Structures are given as structure tokens and as C-alpha cells.
N, C-alpha and C positions, 0 to 999 in steps of 0.2 A: 504493501498499500503507498504507493511514493507521488513526490509530485512531478507531472508531465504537464502536456497542451490540458487546456478546461475544454473539456467536453461535459455534454448532457446525458449521455445514456449511448453504454455500452456492452458487451458479452465475454465472455470468456469459455474455449472448449474443453472439456474434460479429455484427454488425449489417449488416457490406457482406462485397462481393464472393463468390468463389468456394466459401467456406464459412457462407456467410450462414444463421443462423437456429442453427448449430451452438452449443451449449450447451457452456462449461467448469465441471466441477464440481470444488469446492476444499475441504478441512474445517480451520476454524479455530478451533484449539482453546483459544487464547488473547485471541478475539475481536480482533486486534491487525489484520484484515485487513481495510481498504475497497477494493475497486475504482473505479478509474474510471466514475463512471457514463456509463448508454447515451448520455444528451443531450451530457454533456462530449466523450466519445470522436466521436459525430457530428461534432459542430464540430470537435472536431481534425482529425479524416480528411477532413472538408469543404475546411478549410484545406489540406491536404497532398495534396488528389486528381491534382495531377499531377507529384507528387516521387514516388510509391512504387514504381514501373514499373523491375522492376530494382534496387532503394536494398538496402544492407548497413545493418541494423539492430541496434540495441543495447537492449535494455530491462533496464535496467540492476536496479533492482530489483523483478523479476518479480511478486512475490504471485500473485494468480490468474489470471496471463499472457495477461491482455486485450490490452493493448498493443499485444504483440509477435503475437499469434495474428491482431489485425486487420491489421494490417500485412504481416503473409503474405499472408493472406486478399486485401487489396487490390493485389494482384501484387509486392511486395517481393522481392526474389534468395535474401537467405538474414538471418534475426535469431537473437541470439546472445541469451538468456533468464539472467540471474544472480540466483538467489537463493537465501540464506543459508541459511533453512532446508530439511534435508536430507528432511523429509517432502514438503514443498511440492516443492520440486526432482524429485523422486523422478514425483510426482504429474502435474508439467509436462512431464515428458518419457515417461509412460503415454500422457500424453489427445494431446500434441500432434505427437509422432512419428509415428503412424500415418496424421494427416493429412496434415503435410509435409514426411516420410520427412528427406532428408539436407539441404532449407532453413531446417532447427531444430536449433539448438546452447542443449541447457541445462545450465548449470554450477552447480555446488552451491558455493558461495563467498561472503567479504563483500565487495561491491560496493568498496569502495576498493582491495583487496589486489589482487583481480583486474584492476583496473585496473593497479594497478601490473607487472603479471606480460603486459597484454595486448601484441602487436604489430600488431596487427589496425586500420582503418580503419573509420568509420563514416560512410557518407550521411548519417543517421538518429540519433540519439538520446532515449530515454523516461526524464527523470531524475523521480521521480515516489516515493520513498522517503517512509516516514514520516513524520508532519509536525516532532515533537517529541524528533528525534533529533538536529537541526544537520547532517544529511549528506548536502543539495540542495548547499550552497556546495561542500565540499569535494570532493566529486565533477564539478563544473562545473569548477575549476579543474585537476583531476586531467585532466580529458577535454583539453583547454588545455594544460597545459603537457608534457603526454606525449606530444603531436602523435598523437591517436588521431582526430581529426576529418579527413574528408574534406573538399578545398577546399567551397566554399560549402555545408557540411553545416546542417542543421537540428538544434538541440534545446528539445525540449519537456520545459518545467519546472514542474511542478505544485507547490503550496505552501498554507498556511492563508491564508486572505484577512486575517486580523485579525491577522497579522503580518507585520514587514516583509519583502517579498521577499528571496528569495536573489540575492546579489553573484553578478557571473557577468564573464567576463572583458570586455576593452574591445574586442575585437574582435566580438563577438557583438551583432549589431541586434536589436533588438525590433523584430517584424512583425506580430504580433498577438498580442490577450491578452482576456482572458473572465474574468470573475467570476461566480459561479455558488452559492447557498447560503455554506458555509464556504471555498470553495476559488477560487483564484487562478491559471489558466491562461496560461502565457506560452509565443509559441513564438518562439524566436530565429533567426536566420543568421549563421553565420561569416562574417564579411567582411576583406576585406583594408584593416586600418587606415588605414597611409597612401592609397590610393587614397579612403579614405570623409573621410580628413583635404583633400584634394585636390579634392573635388568639393564639399567644403562652405564 
């Protein structure tokens, strides 16, 4: 969910899995929503191909819902989507619940405040906030400090290529990285820091 040119209506296509080809529609009145591109999502879900079955997923800055929907389509057990804007959250519920039923939960909330209240643990988290608000780093720290990640969880962080990459906890190991256009995509895995030190 990032800033790009101003638009009023848009759509994203689920590109794999049981709902491949289905389109999600969204209204972007302020022009502040930019879903991850098809190419970047294809790369990301190729990285995660073997990790999605039965995964518990958190799409923290849901926006269009593309990442959470893609994960569900490809076999995730359950996805929680958190979206601050009320009209977008309602739109996500309207479109995703008929497709995925009880496998999807949509929350209209500020992402950082929602994390502070959550008691769930996740196998895969998408951290893809608006680039210019400085939210990625505190979100990553909150996920770590509040114990919301399952052992060996995966965390996807997307940011602007021209800016410094958001700092992440020491226990997250960078596994994959790709740059495309103005986007930097990084996939981390939560690891045991003491174990890594012994192996190094």
C-alpha cells in the first residue's frame, strides 16, 4: 500500500492457486494505494511456494488485499488482514469472505495498535505499508517484541529502493531480496540467534 499516481478505481488479479484469475476491485479516493505488482507477487510466492500450506498469515497493511488473498488462494490455512481505512476494510470483507469464508478475517484498525492487542502467532507476515510514513520498522519491532511470530516464521518487508531498508530484529535472517523499479522486496526468516552464532 504505497503512494503512486492518483486514481479512483482499480483492480488486482489473484495470479495463482484455487482463485487464480479472480479480480479484487478497490476504490482509491485519495490516490494513496498501490498494490504490489503482479511481477513482484509472482516472485514472492515463488519464494514461498513450499511454505504456504496450512500457514497462518497476517497481511498487516492490507490495502487492496492482494497479498493476503494470494496466500489464501495458494493454500494458507487462515489470513488476518488489517486495514486502517474503514471503506477499504469493508470492501475487503465484502469481496474476500464469500471466496474464503472463515479462512479470512478483516480488521479495521491501525496496524501498530492492532499488534499491541493481538494474542495470535503467525507463520507468515506481510509488512507492506505506505512508503513514506515510517511504519515498516516499528511494525517489525512490534512483531518481534510482542511475540507474535511462530518459530521459523517468514516475514516479507517491502520498501522504497532509494531509501535505506527498514531495520529488523537481529533474529531475522535475510533469505531473499529483489529490487524492481522503485521497490525493494526482502524476505526474512525468524531464527534462533544463539544457534546462528554457534554455527557461524
